[in-house]
C-alpha positions as CSV (number, residue, x, y, z in Angstrom):
1,M,-0.2,0.1,0.0
2,I,1.1,3.4,-1.1
3,T,0.3,6.4,0.8
4,F,0.8,9.7,-0.7
5,T,1.1,13.1,1.5
6,K,2.6,16.8,0.5
7,D,5.9,16.1,2.5
8,N,6.2,12.0,1.9
9,T,5.2,8.6,0.2
10,H,4.9,6.2,2.4
11,V,5.5,2.6,1.0
12,E,4.3,-0.3,3.4
13,D,6.1,-3.6,3.4
14,S,8.2,-2.1,0.8
15,Y,10.7,-5.2,1.9
16,K,8.4,-7.1,-0.5
17,S,8.8,-5.4,-3.7
18,T,9.7,-7.4,-6.8
19,D,10.5,-4.2,-9.2
20,I,11.5,-1.2,-7.4
21,G,12.1,0.7,-10.7
22,L,8.7,0.4,-11.9
23,E,7.1,1.3,-8.2
24,V,9.1,4.3,-8.1
25,C,7.8,5.2,-11.9
26,Y,4.3,4.7,-10.1
27,I,5.3,7.4,-7.5
28,I,6.7,9.7,-9.5
29,R,3.6,9.6,-11.9
30,E,1.2,9.6,-9.0
31,R,2.8,12.6,-7.4
32,Y,2.8,14.6,-10.5
33,V,-1.0,13.3,-11.2
34,R,-2.0,14.3,-7.6
35,G,-0.2,17.9,-7.7
36,L,2.3,16.8,-5.3
37,P,5.7,18.2,-5.2
38,Q,8.5,15.9,-6.6
39,T,12.0,17.2,-5.4
40,R,14.0,13.8,-6.1
41,T,15.0,11.9,-8.6
42,F,14.4,8.4,-9.9
43,D,17.5,7.3,-8.5
44,S,17.2,9.1,-5.2
45,Y,13.8,7.1,-4.5
46,V,15.7,3.8,-5.8
47,R,18.9,4.2,-3.8
48,E,16.5,5.2,-0.4
49,W,14.5,1.9,-0.8
50,K,17.3,-0.6,-1.8
51,A,19.1,0.9,1.4
52,H,16.0,-0.1,3.3
53,N,15.5,-3.1,2.0
54,R,19.6,-4.4,2.7
55,L,19.0,-3.3,5.9
56,Y,15.7,-5.3,6.8
57,K,17.5,-8.4,4.8
58,L,20.5,-8.0,7.5
59,H,17.7,-7.8,10.3
60,L,18.8,-4.5,11.3
61,F,16.3,-2.0,12.3
62,R,13.4,-3.9,11.2
63,S,10.5,-2.0,12.7
64,H,11.6,1.0,10.9
65,T,13.3,-0.7,7.6
66,K,10.1,-3.1,6.1
67,D,8.6,0.0,5.3
68,V,9.9,3.2,3.4
69,D,9.5,6.8,3.9
70,L,10.2,8.9,0.5
71,E,10.6,12.6,2.5
72,E,10.1,15.5,-0.1
73,P,12.6,17.0,0.0
74,S,15.6,15.0,1.1
75,N,18.7,16.7,2.2
76,I,22.3,16.4,1.2
77,F,23.1,13.9,4.5
78,K,20.3,11.6,3.8
79,E,21.4,11.3,0.2
80,L,24.9,10.5,1.3
81,I,23.6,7.7,3.4
82,W,21.4,6.5,0.6
83,F,24.1,6.4,-1.7
84,I,26.4,4.3,0.4
85,L,23.9,1.9,1.4
86,G,21.8,1.7,-1.8
87,G,24.4,1.8,-4.3
88,F,25.2,4.0,-6.8
């Protein structure tokens, strides 16, 4: 289940997704259609989602990494963390 607000896109049980790229395309389209700001790139969303999934698979912070919150806008510190954990 995906929930949209002005400042966030919440994906419940995001670790179950089999095609993150397709889901992110849907999120970008829906934010546009709903008139919500989209301040991040496709790659930024994907990196954060993959970082959450990797932490979940490692059994780290599972209560926080089973879902993903794609906040608008992100900040440089978080982007760096997602870049390191989610891949380049």
